[in-house]
N, C-alpha and C positions, 0 to 999 in steps of 0.2 A: 582555514574556521572550522572547528565538527558542524555538522549539519542537526539539524532539530527537528522533532517530529512534525513540525508544520511543513518543514522540508522533505521530508520523506512521502510524506500524504501528499505532497501537491509535485510530485514524480507520478505519484499512483494514479494519480486523478488525471492530469498529465496524458500518459503511457491508456489510457483509459476512452478518452476521448480523442486520442489517434488510432488506435488499435484495439478496442478492449470488444468489441463483436458482440456474441451474446451475454458475453456476465458485466458489459460496460457499467450498468446501472449499480450490483454488487460491488465494481471495482469503486466506482466514482465515494459508494457511499465507505467503502472502510479506507479510505483514502482522509474522506472528512473523518471519521470518527478517531481517525493515527493522527491527524493536523492537529484537533482538538486537545492533545497531546489527557486521554485518558486511554492508558495502559489497561486497564482488566474491560473496558469496555470492548475496544478494541476486541483484544483477545475470545471474548467474548463471540464478538460477531465474526473472527477467525475460523471459532468450532461449528457455526451453523453454515457457515459458508461449502458451495460444494472441491470436491478436491480440485477441480482445473483451474479457476478463481486461485484458489487461497492458495494454490502453489507457484501462479502466478506471484499473488504479489508475496510469498518469499520471493522469488526468483529477481523480483525489481529490488527488495528491497539487497542482499547481496550483494545485487552487479554495483547498485550503488552505495550502498556501504564499500566497498572492496576499493572505489575511488576515490570514497571520503578517507580512506586510510592510506591514500598515496599508494 
């Protein structure tokens, strides 16, 4: 079964709660925005993020997308 935006958002939130450090709140907000299914709002928020947490979001999505594809 293919993962949804909500699934990916929850993964980001889970990561933030476990390992987010100083970027925890920003990562949680990114996860919530992705989970709501509004890609434009999520993309705009990504543009406003600092480089390190933004790259963390991309890495989390990449890692889990590869798992989703087998």
